[in-house]
N, C-alpha and C positions, 0 to 999 in steps of 0.2 A: 543648531546647538549640539555639541558633542555629548554623547551619553557616557557618563563616567563608569557605568557598569560594563561597557564593551571596550575591549582593547583596541588600540588604534589600527592594528593590522592583525586580526585574529588568525591563529593557526587552526585550520580545519582538517580533521581526519574524515575523509570520505570513505565509508566502509561499505563494501559491496560483495556480491557473490552469495555465499552462505550455503547452509546445509539443506535448504528446502528444494522442492521441485521447481521453484521459480528462480533458481540460481541464474540462468541465462538472462532473464529479463532484468534482474537486478544489475547485472553487468552492463547491459545496454543503457539502463537508466543512468548508471554512474558515468559512462562515457560522455553522455550529454551534459551532466552536471559539471564534470571536470572541465569540459570545454567552455562552459558558461561562467566559471568562476574567474573573476578579474584578478590577475596576479598582482596588480597594484593595490588591491583591496584586501586580499587574503593570501596567507601562506597555506599551501595545500599539501596534505599527506595522504596519498591514495593507499588504502589498505584493503586487500582482497581476502576473502575467506573461502577456502576450498570447499568442495562438496563433502569432504571428510571432516571439516571443521578447523583446519589449520589456518592461522593468520599469517599473511605474507605482505611485505611492503612491495608495492608494484609501481609501474609507470603508466598503467592503463593500457593504451594501445590495443593490440589484438584481443586482449582479454575482455574488451568492452564493445565489440562490434559484431553484428551478424554478417557473415560473408556467404552470399548465395543463400542456401538453406542450412548452413552450418552455424550452430549456436555457439556463442563465446563461453568460456569457462575460466575460472581461476584455478591454476594448478600449483603444485609444490615448486615447480620450476619458474613460476611467475616472478619470484623475487625473494628477498631476505625474510626468514622466519621472524615474526614478532609476536609479542603478547601484550595484552592490556591488563595490568594487575587491578584487582578489585579492591584497591586501597586508596582512599581519598587523600592520603598524605603524599602519594607519589605523583599522580596527575600526569603521567607520561607513558608513551609507548616504549617498550623495551625490546631490544634485539636479542634473539636467542642464538648463541654461537656455540657450536659443539665443543670448540677448543677453549674459548674464553668465558663460557657461561653466559649469564644474563648481563647485558649492558644497557644503560640508559641511551635512548635514541633522541628523543625530542619531547618537549612539553606540548600538550594539546590544550587548546582553549575550549573547543566545542567539537562534537561529533555529528556528522550527517550520516545516519544509519540507513543507507539506501538498500535495505534488505526487504524483500517481499516474501511473505509466507512464514512458515514455521522457523523458529530459532532466529527471528529477526523482527517480524511485524507483530508478533504475538505476545510481547511483553518480556521476552527472555533477555534480549540484549539491553532493553530499557532498564531491567533490573540490575544488570551488570554495570551499566553506566551510572545508575543511582548509587550503587555501592562504591564505585570509583570516584564519585563526586564530580563527574564530567557532564556539563550541559550538553543536550542533544536536541536535534531537530525532531519535532513530531510529538505524538501522544505519549503519555506516561504508561506505567505498567498496566493499570487496570483498563484504561481505554483501549490500549493496544490489544490486550487479551480479549476484551468484550467485542471489539470491532472485528477481530480475526474470526471469531466463532459466530457463524451465521445464526445459530440457535439463539444465543444470548443477545445479539444485536436486535433480533426480532422481538424477543421477550421484553427488553428494556424499552424499545420503541413503542410497542403496543401498550405497555404500562403507562406511557406518557401521552397516549392518545394519537400517536403517529400511525397512520393506516399501513398495514402489511397484508400481503396476500396469504392465501391458505397454504399451510405446510404441515409436515410432521417430521419428527426426528426418530431415527433408528439407531439405537446404541448397539454395541457389540452383542451379537446373538439375537437381535430382534429382527422381525420381518414386518412388512406392511400388512395391516389388518384389512379385512373385507370392508369394515366400516370406513377406514381411511381411504380405501380405493373409491368407494362411492362418494365420499365427501370431496376428494381432490379431482376426480375425473381424469380424463386423458386429453391431451398429453400431460406428462409430468416431467420435471427436470430433477435428476438425481445428482447430488453434489457431495463431495467431501465437506463436512461442516467447517473445517479449519484449513482452507486452502484458497488460492486465488488464481488469476490469469487463465481462468476457464479450464484448468487442468483437472482431469478426472470427472468431468461433467458429461452426462448423457441425456439426450432428449428421448423419452420413452413414449411411443405412440401405441404400443401394444403391451398388455400386461405380461405376455409371454417373454418379453425382453427385460423385465424388471430385475430379475435375480442377477443377470449378467451385469446390468448397470450398477447395482448395489455393490457387487464384487469389485468392479472397476474403481468405484469411489473409495472402497475400503482399502485398496492398495495405497491410498494416500492418507486416509484417516478412518479409524474404526467407527467413528460417529458420522453418520450420513444424514443429510437433510433431503427430504423429498418435497418439492414445491409444486403446487398446482399452477398451471400456466395462467398468466394474466395476459389477456389479449390486449395489445396496444403497442405504443411506441416506447423505445428505451432511451431515456434521457439521463444526463449526468450534470452535476453542479459541484463546483469547487468551493471549499470554505477555507478561509484563513483566520487564524487567531488575530484578534484585534491588536493593533499596535499600542504600546504604552498603556495597557489595561483597558483598551476600548472593546466594544462588543465584536463578536465574530462577524466576518464579512463574507457575503456570497458572490460568486462570479456570475457572469452570464451563463445561460444553460446551453449545453451541447446535446446533439442527438446523433445516435449511431444507427445506421440501417445496413443490414447484411442480407444478401441474396439467400433465401432459404430460412432466414429469420433466426439463425443460431450462431452466436458470436463465440466460436470456439477458439482454441489456441492458434491453430493454423490461420484462421481468418484474421485473427488479431495481428500476428507477428510475421507470418511467412507468405501468405497469399495476397495480401494487400487488396482485399475485395470489399472492405467496409466503406460505406459512404458516410461522411461526417458533415454535419452542419453546425457551425458555431458563428452566431447564436442559432439555436433551434427555432424553427418557424412554428411558434405556438401562440395561442391567444395570450394577450398581456396578463390576464388574470391567472392563467395556468402557469405562466412563467414565474409570476410572483409567488404562487402557491408552492412551486418546486423550490424556489430560493428560500422561502420561509421554512419549509420542512427540512431542507438541508441544514440550515443553521440550528433548528430545533434538535435534529438528530445529533449534530456535533456537540451541542450542550448536554443533551440527555446522556450521552456516553462519556461525558467529561473529557472530551478531546482537547488537544492542544496543538499548536503549530499549524497543521493542515489536515485536510481530508477531502476525498472525493466521495460524494454521496450519489448513489444510483437509484433511479426510480422508473416505474412504468406509468405511462399516461394512457388511459383507456379511451376508446372512441367517444365516450360521453364526458371526457375530460376529468375523470377521477384520477387521483394521484396515489400510488402505492410505493412504499419504500421497498427496494430490492436489497441493497446492501450498502455498507460503508467501507471505504478503503482508507486506513489511517496512514499509509505510505503509498500513495498512488504512483503509477509509473511516470517516469520522466523520459521515455523513449521518444523518437521522432513522431510517432503516431499517437502518443498519449494525449488524452483530452484535457487532463488537468492543466498543464502549462498552456495549452492552446486556448482554453477558456479564460485563463487569466490574462493572456496576451490580448484577447478580444475585449477584456475588461479594462485595458490600459496599463497592465503590468507585464512588461516583457520578460523573457526567460531569465536574463541576467539579474534584473531587479527583483524578480520573484525569488530566486535562489538566495540573493543577498538578504532580502527581508526575512526569509525563513531562518537563516543563520543568526542574524542579529536579534530576532525575537527569542530564539533559544538561549542566546547568551544573556539577555535581560531576565529571562525566566529563571535560569539556574536549575538546580536540582532540589529535591526534598520538598517539604511543606513550607509554604510561605504565608 
C-alpha cells in the first residue's frame, strides 16, 4: 500500500564533504550512497560542502573516491555554488550567481546529510534543516549533539544503566590528575571528545607520552577524553528506527580485528589491514546482549533513523559501550551496511528505507 506522506518519486539532496576533519570519509560515503540510489525511485541532487563551508552542486565522481592514498575533497571548482535558505516557506536549494543573484534551482523533499564529525553529525546541519522545514535522514539536533560528544554519550548511557568503561574528561587548561592516572592505569586512549574516524586518537603506554597525546587531540577539540583500556574484542551493531512507528531494530553483530589492536585512521581507510567478521563469532547470549544494549543506547540518546553502536566484549563476556555513531560510514569497508546486508537488507534497500523513514517522520515535534 502506498504511503500518502511520501512523494511517488522523492527528490533527495545528498549532502557530503563538510568542514570537519572527516571531510574525505564523508565524500567516500556519499559516492557509495549515490551509486546505490535507484534513479527510477528517487531524483537525486548531489550537494558538496567544501572544507571552508561553501555549498556546491556537484556530479560526485572524483570528489567521492580514494585514489591510491589520495583522499577525495569537495572544492570550489566542483560545481555551481548553491545555498539552502533556513526558511520553511522556500523548501528549495538556490543557485548563487554573481551576475544574476540568487535563483531557485529545485525543490527538495528530503536531505541525506552524509556528513561525519563537526558541522554535520553534531546537530548543526540538523538544526538548519529543522529551520528550513526539510525532512532529513538520521538523528535530530539533541541526539546528534549528544552522540557526537563522547563525554555525554557515556554520561547518558551510564545514567540509564548501560555499562561504560573507565574514563575522565579534560577540558581546556586541565591535565590528568595523579588520582585519575592510578584509576585508569596504562595503557589509555586519548581522544578528541567530539570527533570520529579515529582522527586525533593516541594510544598511550607511557605517562611520559601523555602531554603530546593530549596536545594532538586538542588540535581537533579543546575537550579531550582519556579512556582506560578495556581488554577484549571490538564489536559493532547497527540500529534502525522502526518502520511505521515500530520499535528500533538491531542488525547482526560485526567484529573488527586489527594487527596491533589499534584501529586508527590509516588502518581503517588506507592500509586495508583490518579483519572483519559479520556476523561476529560470539556466544548467542553475548550477541543478544550486544543487540539489546545497542537498541537501549539508541533509545536512551533519543536517536532516529540509524546509528552504529560500538562495544567492547571482555574475555569473561562482559559488554561495555564504547561509543555511538549517529551517521555511520557508508564506505566500501564500513560495517553498518555490511551488518544490515547480513541481516537481510541490502545496500540499496537500506538507503531507500532510511530516506522513506525520514520522509514519514518529517521535522519538528509530533
